[in-house]
VMD Tcl script that draws the C-alpha trace (Angstrom):
set ca {
  {42.23 310.01 146.38}
  {44.65 312.92 146.57}
  {44.02 313.65 142.91}
  {40.24 313.50 143.37}
  {39.83 315.43 146.60}
  {42.91 317.65 146.78}
  {43.53 318.44 143.15}
  {46.95 316.76 143.16}
  {48.20 316.12 139.64}
  {50.95 313.65 138.78}
  {53.22 315.92 136.67}
  {56.92 315.24 136.30}
  {57.76 317.39 139.37}
  {55.29 315.54 141.54}
  {56.25 312.14 140.23}
  {59.97 312.64 140.75}
  {60.31 315.07 143.61}
  {56.93 315.37 145.42}
  {57.49 319.05 144.86}
  {60.19 319.06 147.54}
  {57.66 319.22 150.40}
  {57.85 316.00 152.44}
  {57.96 316.49 156.23}
  {60.49 315.19 158.79}
  {58.52 312.17 159.94}
  {57.86 310.78 156.45}
  {61.46 311.38 155.42}
  {62.64 309.47 158.51}
  {60.32 306.58 157.78}
  {61.47 306.60 154.14}
  {65.11 306.42 155.25}
  {64.30 303.49 157.52}
  {62.38 301.74 154.77}
  {64.94 302.35 152.06}
  {67.71 301.07 154.33}
  {65.76 297.97 155.34}
  {66.22 295.45 152.57}
  {65.98 291.69 152.83}
  {69.66 291.52 153.73}
  {69.02 293.82 156.70}
  {66.80 291.14 158.17}
  {68.59 288.04 157.01}
  {72.32 288.93 157.20}
  {72.11 290.60 160.57}
  {70.46 287.55 162.02}
  {72.99 285.22 160.37}
  {75.88 287.21 161.81}
  {74.42 287.02 165.30}
  {73.81 283.27 164.90}
  {77.50 282.81 163.97}
  {79.23 285.31 166.23}
  {76.83 286.24 169.00}
  {75.68 289.70 170.20}
  {78.60 291.38 168.42}
  {77.05 290.45 165.09}
  {73.82 292.33 165.78}
  {75.63 295.37 167.15}
  {78.30 295.72 164.48}
  {75.76 295.23 161.68}
  {73.56 298.04 162.99}
  {76.38 300.40 163.97}
  {78.30 299.67 160.77}
  {75.41 300.78 158.61}
  {73.84 303.77 160.31}
  {76.95 305.98 160.55}
  {76.87 306.42 156.77}
  {73.43 308.01 157.01}
  {74.74 310.61 159.42}
  {77.59 311.46 157.01}
  {75.34 311.30 153.99}
  {72.89 313.74 155.62}
  {75.53 316.54 155.35}
  {76.00 315.85 151.64}
  {72.24 315.80 151.11}
  {71.80 319.13 152.86}
  {74.46 320.73 150.65}
  {72.79 319.34 147.54}
  {69.53 321.15 148.48}
  {71.38 324.31 149.38}
  {73.58 324.44 146.33}
  {70.99 323.29 143.75}
  {67.41 323.80 145.11}
  {65.85 322.98 141.76}
  {67.65 319.65 141.24}
  {65.66 316.52 140.34}
  {68.66 314.15 140.64}
  {72.14 314.37 142.00}
  {73.54 313.75 138.57}
  {72.28 317.09 137.21}
  {74.85 318.74 139.50}
  {77.60 316.40 138.25}
  {76.92 317.41 134.66}
  {77.15 321.09 135.42}
  {80.37 320.65 137.36}
  {82.26 318.18 135.35}
  {80.68 317.89 131.89}
  {79.75 314.70 130.04}
  {82.55 312.37 131.22}
  {82.07 313.00 134.94}
  {78.31 312.92 134.47}
  {78.44 309.44 132.95}
  {80.94 308.07 135.51}
  {78.48 308.87 138.32}
  {75.56 307.47 136.37}
  {77.46 304.19 135.79}
  {78.38 303.83 139.45}
  {74.96 304.63 140.71}
  {73.39 302.18 138.26}
  {75.96 299.55 139.21}
  {74.88 299.76 142.82}
  {71.20 299.81 141.89}
  {71.62 296.57 139.93}
  {73.39 294.94 142.88}
  {70.77 296.17 145.33}
  {67.70 295.26 143.32}
  {69.06 291.83 142.49}
  {69.96 291.34 146.17}
  {66.44 292.24 147.20}
  {64.87 289.80 144.76}
  {67.27 286.96 145.45}
  {67.04 287.29 149.24}
  {63.25 287.56 149.19}
  {62.70 284.72 146.79}
  {65.00 282.37 148.70}
  {63.09 283.01 151.90}
  {59.73 282.32 150.13}
  {61.17 279.16 148.60}
  {62.46 277.89 151.93}
  {59.22 278.54 153.82}
  {56.54 277.75 151.20}
  {58.16 275.75 148.45}
  {57.40 278.55 146.00}
  {59.58 278.38 142.94}
  {62.51 280.80 143.35}
  {62.23 282.03 139.75}
  {58.49 282.82 140.28}
  {59.54 284.80 143.37}
  {61.98 286.91 141.39}
  {59.18 287.93 138.97}
  {56.25 288.16 141.38}
  {57.79 290.11 144.27}
  {58.09 293.40 142.30}
  {54.58 293.31 140.71}
  {52.78 295.32 143.39}
  {55.71 297.71 143.68}
  {55.49 298.51 139.96}
  {51.75 299.24 140.22}
  {51.90 301.76 143.08}
  {55.11 303.37 141.79}
  {53.49 303.96 138.37}
  {50.44 305.39 140.11}
  {52.08 307.79 142.50}
  {55.81 308.16 141.90}
  {58.05 309.06 144.80}
  {55.21 310.29 146.96}
  {53.50 306.87 146.67}
  {56.86 305.29 147.50}
  {57.29 307.44 150.63}
  {53.71 306.87 151.83}
  {54.00 303.13 151.34}
  {57.41 303.25 152.98}
  {55.68 304.55 156.05}
  {53.14 301.72 156.18}
  {55.78 299.11 155.47}
  {57.99 300.46 158.21}
  {55.19 300.40 160.76}
  {54.44 296.79 159.98}
  {58.11 295.84 160.31}
  {58.37 297.59 163.71}
  {55.20 295.82 164.90}
  {56.72 292.50 163.94}
  {60.02 293.32 165.67}
  {58.17 294.06 168.87}
  {56.15 290.90 168.52}
  {59.29 288.86 168.17}
  {60.82 290.48 171.28}
  {57.78 289.68 173.40}
  {57.51 286.12 172.14}
  {61.18 285.26 172.65}
  {61.77 287.01 176.01}
  {58.35 286.75 177.57}
  {55.78 284.24 176.28}
  {57.69 281.44 174.47}
  {57.67 278.03 176.19}
  {61.10 277.27 174.66}
  {62.83 280.38 175.98}
  {60.45 282.93 177.57}
  {62.90 285.02 179.58}
  {66.40 286.64 179.37}
  {67.62 284.19 182.08}
  {66.53 281.20 180.01}
  {68.21 282.64 176.91}
  {71.38 283.24 178.94}
  {71.51 279.60 180.05}
  {70.82 278.25 176.54}
  {73.60 280.41 175.04}
  {76.06 279.24 177.72}
  {75.27 275.67 176.75}
  {75.67 276.54 173.04}
  {79.12 278.00 173.74}
  {80.23 274.71 175.25}
  {78.66 272.71 172.39}
  {79.81 274.99 169.52}
  {82.32 277.57 170.78}
  {82.97 280.61 168.51}
  {86.50 280.82 167.24}
  {88.24 284.13 168.13}
  {85.52 285.09 170.62}
  {86.45 285.68 174.24}
  {86.00 282.24 175.89}
  {84.25 281.03 172.73}
  {81.11 282.71 174.07}
  {78.16 284.18 172.20}
  {77.53 286.86 174.84}
  {80.60 288.99 174.30}
  {81.59 291.98 172.18}
  {85.12 290.61 172.09}
  {84.81 288.95 168.73}
  {87.54 289.26 166.15}
  {85.33 288.00 163.35}
  {82.46 290.21 164.42}
  {84.53 293.42 164.45}
  {86.20 292.57 161.09}
  {82.81 292.03 159.54}
  {81.77 295.29 161.09}
  {84.68 296.94 159.21}
  {83.61 295.19 155.99}
  {80.06 296.34 156.40}
  {81.06 299.85 157.43}
  {83.05 300.22 154.19}
  {80.53 298.37 152.01}
  {77.55 300.46 153.17}
  {79.41 303.61 152.33}
  {79.24 302.23 148.82}
  {75.43 302.33 149.04}
  {75.47 306.06 149.25}
  {76.43 306.28 145.56}
  {72.84 305.14 144.96}
  {70.99 308.30 143.97}
  {67.73 307.01 145.52}
  {69.02 308.30 148.84}
  {69.44 311.74 147.32}
  {65.91 311.48 145.85}
  {64.55 311.45 149.39}
  {66.62 314.47 150.26}
  {65.34 316.26 147.14}
  {61.77 315.37 148.05}
  {62.22 316.76 151.59}
  {61.14 320.16 152.79}
  {64.42 322.03 153.34}
  {63.89 322.27 157.11}
  {63.07 318.53 157.26}
  {66.23 317.24 155.62}
  {68.64 317.01 158.55}
  {66.20 315.85 161.28}
  {64.62 313.43 158.81}
  {67.89 311.67 158.00}
  {69.23 311.66 161.59}
  {65.99 310.37 163.15}
  {65.78 307.81 160.32}
  {69.30 306.59 160.98}
  {68.76 306.11 164.73}
  {65.36 304.47 164.19}
  {66.82 302.16 161.51}
  {69.57 300.93 163.95}
  {66.74 299.40 166.00}
  {65.66 296.96 163.24}
  {68.84 294.92 162.68}
  {69.95 295.26 166.29}
  {66.65 294.23 167.95}
  {65.74 291.68 165.37}
  {69.07 289.94 165.36}
  {69.49 290.10 169.18}
  {66.15 288.27 169.28}
  {66.10 285.77 166.48}
  {69.83 285.38 165.81}
  {70.41 284.39 169.43}
  {67.27 282.32 169.52}
  {68.41 280.37 166.46}
  {71.66 279.46 168.16}
  {69.95 278.64 171.43}
  {67.33 276.33 169.85}
  {69.19 274.57 167.07}
  {69.75 271.54 169.33}
  {66.06 271.08 170.16}
  {63.44 268.91 168.34}
  {61.41 272.04 167.42}
  {64.18 273.39 165.17}
  {63.44 272.82 161.50}
  {66.76 271.10 160.68}
  {66.98 268.97 163.86}
  {68.98 266.80 164.48}
  {71.52 268.28 162.00}
  {72.97 271.82 162.36}
  {72.37 274.46 159.64}
  {74.53 274.08 156.58}
  {76.88 276.79 155.28}
  {74.51 277.37 152.35}
  {71.50 277.84 154.61}
  {73.41 280.28 156.74}
  {74.67 282.18 153.66}
  {71.07 282.36 152.37}
  {70.00 284.06 155.64}
  {67.74 281.26 156.83}
  {68.62 281.75 160.52}
  {65.73 284.18 160.84}
  {62.96 281.98 159.38}
  {64.17 278.82 161.07}
  {64.19 280.53 164.50}
  {60.76 282.00 163.90}
  {59.31 278.62 162.94}
  {60.91 276.96 166.00}
  {59.34 279.62 168.26}
  {55.99 280.15 166.64}
  {55.37 277.28 164.26}
  {53.55 278.18 160.99}
  {52.75 281.56 162.45}
  {56.48 282.19 162.63}
  {56.79 281.39 158.93}
  {54.03 283.84 158.12}
  {55.76 286.43 160.41}
  {58.98 286.17 158.43}
  {57.25 286.11 155.03}
  {55.35 289.33 155.80}
  {58.47 291.05 157.11}
  {60.53 289.97 154.17}
  {57.83 291.08 151.73}
  {57.63 294.54 153.37}
  {61.45 294.90 153.26}
  {61.72 293.72 149.67}
  {58.97 295.94 148.26}
  {60.00 299.13 150.09}
  {63.64 298.86 149.09}
  {62.83 297.96 145.49}
  {60.33 300.87 145.05}
  {62.89 303.44 146.18}
  {65.34 302.28 143.48}
  {62.59 302.24 140.82}
  {61.95 305.91 141.25}
  {65.66 306.67 141.33}
  {66.38 304.73 138.19}
  {63.56 306.31 136.29}
  {64.64 309.78 137.48}
  {68.21 309.31 136.30}
  {67.14 307.89 132.92}
  {64.49 310.54 132.31}
  {66.42 313.59 133.42}
  {70.07 312.70 133.01}
  {70.00 310.54 129.91}
  {66.87 311.28 127.90}
  {66.39 314.89 128.98}
  {70.07 315.72 128.61}
  {71.37 313.76 125.60}
  {68.29 312.72 123.58}
  {65.55 315.37 123.92}
  {66.55 318.38 126.02}
  {63.25 320.07 125.23}
  {61.07 317.31 126.52}
  {58.01 318.47 128.43}
  {56.63 317.14 131.68}
  {53.96 314.96 130.12}
  {56.47 313.11 127.90}
  {58.91 312.64 130.84}
  {56.17 311.10 133.00}
  {55.27 308.62 130.26}
  {58.90 307.71 129.73}
  {59.45 307.26 133.45}
  {56.53 304.75 133.52}
  {58.15 302.71 130.69}
  {61.52 302.82 132.55}
  {59.97 301.38 135.71}
  {58.56 298.43 133.80}
  {61.66 297.70 131.71}
  {64.04 297.98 134.72}
  {61.89 295.59 136.78}
  {61.90 292.91 134.01}
  {65.71 293.24 133.65}
  {66.33 292.88 137.38}
  {64.05 289.85 137.62}
  {66.02 288.19 134.75}
  {69.40 288.92 136.36}
  {68.14 287.74 139.81}
  {66.95 284.49 138.21}
  {70.45 283.89 136.90}
  {72.02 284.57 140.33}
  {69.71 282.05 141.98}
  {71.28 279.34 139.77}
  {74.68 280.02 141.38}
  {76.13 279.56 144.86}
  {76.02 283.33 145.49}
  {73.66 284.40 148.31}
  {72.53 287.66 149.88}
  {75.41 287.69 152.37}
  {77.92 287.55 149.54}
  {76.28 290.35 147.60}
  {76.06 292.58 150.72}
  {79.70 292.19 151.74}
  {81.37 292.43 148.37}
  {79.37 295.28 146.77}
  {81.62 297.90 148.43}
  {84.62 296.56 146.51}
  {82.98 297.79 143.31}
  {81.27 300.99 144.45}
  {83.07 302.50 147.41}
  {85.71 304.18 145.22}
  {83.03 306.62 144.01}
  {81.95 307.74 147.50}
  {84.54 310.46 148.09}
  {84.36 311.94 144.63}
  {80.54 311.97 144.76}
  {80.37 313.64 148.15}
  {82.96 316.23 147.08}
  {80.73 317.17 144.16}
  {78.67 319.30 146.62}
  {81.18 319.62 149.49}
  {84.58 320.48 147.94}
  {84.81 323.16 145.27}
  {88.43 322.23 144.40}
  {87.81 318.75 142.99}
  {88.41 318.81 139.21}
  {86.89 316.89 136.29}
  {89.88 314.57 136.12}
  {89.32 313.44 139.69}
  {85.66 312.56 139.09}
  {86.45 310.82 135.78}
  {89.48 308.78 136.85}
  {89.41 308.29 140.65}
  {86.38 305.95 140.79}
  {87.51 303.52 138.02}
  {91.14 303.55 139.23}
  {89.92 302.88 142.81}
  {87.69 300.02 141.64}
  {90.55 298.36 139.71}
  {92.83 298.72 142.74}
  {90.22 297.28 145.08}
  {89.27 294.35 142.87}
  {92.93 293.45 142.40}
  {93.53 293.69 146.17}
  {90.43 291.59 146.95}
  {91.14 288.79 144.49}
  {94.90 288.85 145.15}
  {94.43 288.59 148.93}
  {91.91 285.78 148.48}
  {94.50 283.85 146.44}
  {97.38 284.66 148.74}
  {95.50 283.81 151.97}
  {93.20 280.96 150.82}
  {95.09 279.47 147.88}
  {92.47 280.02 145.18}
  {89.86 282.45 143.89}
  {86.35 281.12 144.30}
  {83.03 282.35 145.68}
  {84.01 280.73 148.98}
  {87.51 282.19 149.27}
  {86.48 285.69 148.16}
  {83.77 285.72 150.81}
  {86.27 285.12 153.60}
  {86.56 287.94 156.15}
  {90.14 289.21 155.52}
  {89.90 289.46 151.68}
  {86.61 291.32 152.16}
  {88.15 293.72 154.72}
  {91.06 294.41 152.29}
  {88.90 294.82 149.18}
  {86.25 297.07 150.76}
  {88.71 299.30 152.71}
  {91.05 299.68 149.73}
  {88.11 300.71 147.55}
  {86.95 303.40 150.01}
  {90.40 304.83 150.73}
  {91.84 304.62 147.18}
  {88.93 306.57 145.73}
  {89.68 309.46 148.11}
  {93.47 309.31 147.54}
  {93.15 309.26 143.76}
  {90.72 312.21 143.90}
  {93.02 314.30 146.04}
  {96.18 313.46 144.03}
  {94.51 314.20 140.67}
  {92.98 317.39 141.94}
  {96.22 318.89 143.13}
  {98.42 317.34 140.42}
  {96.28 318.77 137.56}
  {94.99 321.89 139.21}
  {91.94 322.52 141.47}
  {88.67 323.50 139.82}
  {87.52 326.18 142.35}
  {83.94 325.82 141.20}
  {81.44 328.66 141.55}
  {78.39 327.30 143.42}
  {76.12 329.89 142.02}
  {76.28 328.15 138.63}
  {74.19 325.30 140.10}
  {71.40 327.61 141.18}
  {71.20 329.12 137.74}
  {71.78 325.92 135.75}
  {69.27 323.50 137.38}
  {65.74 324.42 136.45}
  {62.30 323.04 137.15}
  {60.56 321.13 134.33}
  {57.64 322.76 132.48}
  {54.58 320.69 133.37}
  {52.10 322.86 131.45}
  {51.25 320.00 129.09}
  {50.14 317.71 131.90}
  {46.36 317.44 132.10}
  {44.88 319.09 135.21}
  {47.83 321.27 136.24}
  {46.70 324.76 137.23}
  {48.51 328.03 136.77}
  {48.90 328.36 140.57}
  {50.53 324.93 140.71}
  {52.93 325.84 137.95}
  {53.91 329.06 139.79}
  {54.54 327.17 143.00}
  {56.70 324.62 141.15}
  {58.86 327.40 139.73}
  {59.25 328.99 143.21}
  {61.43 326.11 144.43}
  {64.30 327.16 142.15}
  {65.11 329.84 144.67}
  {65.37 329.18 148.39}
  {63.90 331.69 150.78}
  {66.23 333.34 153.28}
  {64.71 331.23 156.06}
  {65.31 327.97 154.15}
  {68.84 328.97 153.26}
  {69.64 329.67 156.91}
  {67.98 326.37 158.00}
  {70.09 324.37 155.53}
  {73.35 326.09 156.50}
  {72.62 325.53 160.20}
  {71.72 321.92 159.38}
  {75.10 321.42 157.71}
  {76.97 322.58 160.78}
  {74.80 320.66 163.22}
  {74.82 317.55 160.98}
  {78.59 317.53 160.79}
  {78.95 317.76 164.56}
  {76.34 315.09 165.13}
  {77.92 312.75 162.59}
  {81.27 313.02 164.33}
  {79.75 312.59 167.80}
  {77.54 309.64 166.97}
  {80.34 307.96 165.06}
  {82.53 308.17 168.17}
  {79.68 306.81 170.31}
  {78.65 303.91 168.02}
  {82.12 302.88 166.83}
  {84.44 303.76 169.72}
  {82.85 304.40 173.12}
  {80.38 301.53 173.22}
  {82.07 298.56 171.61}
  {85.84 299.04 172.04}
  {86.06 298.95 175.88}
  {84.21 295.66 175.89}
  {86.28 294.36 172.97}
  {89.72 295.07 174.49}
  {88.78 293.94 178.02}
  {87.45 290.62 176.64}
  {84.31 291.09 178.71}
  {81.76 288.25 178.70}
  {78.29 289.23 179.68}
  {77.07 288.35 183.17}
  {73.49 287.36 183.80}
  {72.63 290.83 185.06}
  {74.40 292.57 182.21}
  {72.49 290.47 179.70}
  {69.23 291.36 181.35}
  {70.15 294.99 180.97}
  {71.06 294.41 177.35}
  {67.65 292.87 176.63}
  {65.89 295.72 178.48}
  {67.76 298.25 176.33}
  {66.70 296.29 173.26}
  {63.05 296.67 174.30}
  {63.48 300.36 175.06}
  {65.12 301.07 171.68}
  {62.42 299.11 169.83}
  {59.57 301.02 171.57}
  {61.08 304.45 171.05}
  {61.82 303.85 167.39}
  {58.32 302.43 166.74}
  {56.51 305.32 168.44}
  {58.57 308.02 166.82}
  {58.17 306.58 163.28}
  {54.47 305.84 163.90}
  {53.39 309.13 165.55}
  {55.55 311.82 164.10}
  {54.14 311.72 160.51}
  {50.58 311.61 161.96}
  {51.23 314.57 164.20}
  {52.96 316.68 161.54}
  {50.17 315.82 159.08}
  {47.28 316.28 161.45}
  {45.82 319.34 159.61}
  {46.16 317.78 156.18}
  {44.67 314.54 157.33}
  {41.68 316.34 159.00}
  {41.10 318.43 155.96}
  {41.44 315.48 153.65}
  {38.81 313.50 155.60}
  {36.46 316.50 155.57}
  {36.73 316.69 151.78}
  {36.03 313.01 151.36}
  {32.91 313.16 153.47}
  {31.79 316.51 152.06}
  {31.45 317.98 155.55}
  {33.26 321.29 154.91}
  {30.20 323.52 154.35}
  {32.40 326.61 154.44}
  {34.35 325.54 151.34}
  {31.44 324.38 149.27}
  {30.13 326.68 146.59}
  {27.01 325.88 144.59}
  {27.33 325.33 140.91}
  {27.43 328.63 139.05}
  {28.49 330.66 142.11}
  {31.45 333.00 141.72}
  {34.83 331.41 142.44}
  {36.19 332.20 145.90}
  {39.85 333.38 145.79}
  {40.91 333.15 149.37}
  {43.14 331.38 151.83}
  {41.87 328.42 153.78}
  {41.68 329.52 157.44}
  {42.20 325.93 158.66}
  {45.75 325.96 157.30}
  {48.22 327.34 159.85}
  {49.76 330.78 159.44}
  {53.11 329.39 158.42}
  {51.56 327.50 155.50}
  {49.65 330.63 154.46}
  {52.91 332.66 154.41}
  {54.28 330.17 151.90}
  {51.20 330.23 149.81}
  {50.44 326.59 150.60}
  {46.83 327.32 151.52}
  {45.78 328.57 148.09}
  {42.37 327.21 147.11}
  {41.56 325.43 143.89}
  {38.22 324.22 142.58}
  {37.34 320.58 142.15}
  {34.01 319.11 140.92}
  {32.56 316.34 143.09}
  {29.19 315.11 141.95}
  {26.92 318.03 141.31}
  {28.82 320.61 143.42}
  {32.18 322.27 143.00}
  {34.40 321.74 146.05}
  {37.02 324.35 146.75}
  {39.98 322.23 147.80}
  {43.37 323.13 149.17}
  {46.34 322.71 146.93}
  {48.90 321.99 149.59}
  {52.49 322.21 148.40}
  {53.64 321.21 151.87}
  {52.72 317.49 151.97}
  {52.40 317.02 155.68}
}
mol new
graphics top color blue
foreach p $ca { graphics top sphere $p radius 0.5 }
foreach p [lrange $ca 0 end-1] q [lrange $ca 1 end] { graphics top cylinder $p $q radius 0.2 }
display resetview
């Protein structure tokens, strides 16, 4: 529809970067969607089932801090290299071939773990609820994703991220109202409070204050929070996060990531506070799917606390509820990695080492092939994983052991001019080796053997993940100062990263090509906005980190506070408030920011813009569209282009700013 009515052409720049024009609201929804994978729903609920309210909080807090920190790195990428298509292009210019390949390998390693995790978690839920063959799930879940990614690239991904996110928020709110308002099994915070008190007597939590589920004083919960805090830092080596930053309008980068982080916190926190606690409260009732037996360790590891609680509360409707939510999470997370993988292969492998003179048309065709081949490979690997005892919880908690060592060197690529090529080439692999040795060694020393079970114990995971994160930074600093700092000139990036020539792509106009080239150089206003965003983002990252990690949980942890009835009511009320705010912001902000484009788009579809219609054979009108605001006209975003619809030629707006 955009191609037909707004003259939008899928050249390489549009496919990979959306011409760097996405607004704050859509970037925020894309961050939420990309961060919401099957494990977000399943693991957070499992942790809450096992450890109580601390599981929901530490999962959410442990994973959103990284987005705040990452936002600063993303801003600097846009400021240092405005024409970049992938983060790896910057690595090649700074460090040469070796450093370039190290970062490609680590990003790809994470993408494999993440894509496999998505397919395994999703297919296990479908198998548990419907009896669908788990192998069929691994191959069928990505089919729709591949279709819309091939059709529209990163813009299609971001637009579908928005719709997926809205559906997930709607389901989160539905769950909250059912559990705490309308359910005959629970129906109120007071009823939940009583059921959890009974559960603490029946199955007390080891190392929780009083064995209670309603306490933040949970040794296991806070240790898993540390594991997750480290492990999720490892996710930021995935260049799909940078792809969203690259696709953003410069002014939208910081607010998009920060709003996205805060809105994402709502999903695991609210969902797990609802269904994780409900699962524990109802497991001893006849309505629970496994009654009279408790859930097995395998079922917990597979994340089945969420679907079992939903079925107990809502019957078959609850099963459909979880299937839809899981499907949305799986497809949105998988699509983001598809675009990132194809971008890295096309620009950083093929365009750099195989055919540096490749044109936009060839790169688009190659990116389509990459999407298909990658999906088949991930489905095959996921199928193999389903034949083992490894579940989504295991993949989520151990992935940082392998990838966290690259976090510091990768951030420093755009933040620290001194880091040298030896640091980027050696620090990540040395850090991974150190972390893996520490992880396996501690599992053997503490548990007596090295198995899937012992390596998934909390203390070995804490040791492995934290060693990986810290050692990567230490090795980088030591190698930089031992072998001499680089003192890199940032101006090299602005000159060395260029926009691809899309002139061989059918339908691309001269005006569009000129606007694509214009992004290689930031305007003074955009430069100032990004620099200001760096400062503000750094301060907000520090402040929010202190609030989420120190001020809220630690006083309750060290005082061994157990929730009273009134405090739990307030906790549930806050859960409702957070869910409503996040839902309304993510729903309404993109619509408000895109109101002009949406109105214009609908006018073009219905042919009701008489002032922009010219009869066939009339002279072409070279003017600005007065319906576009003055700011868009200053950028040249309101330039008109002709498009034939039926027997008339419609003068349509080529809007570089995708509102």
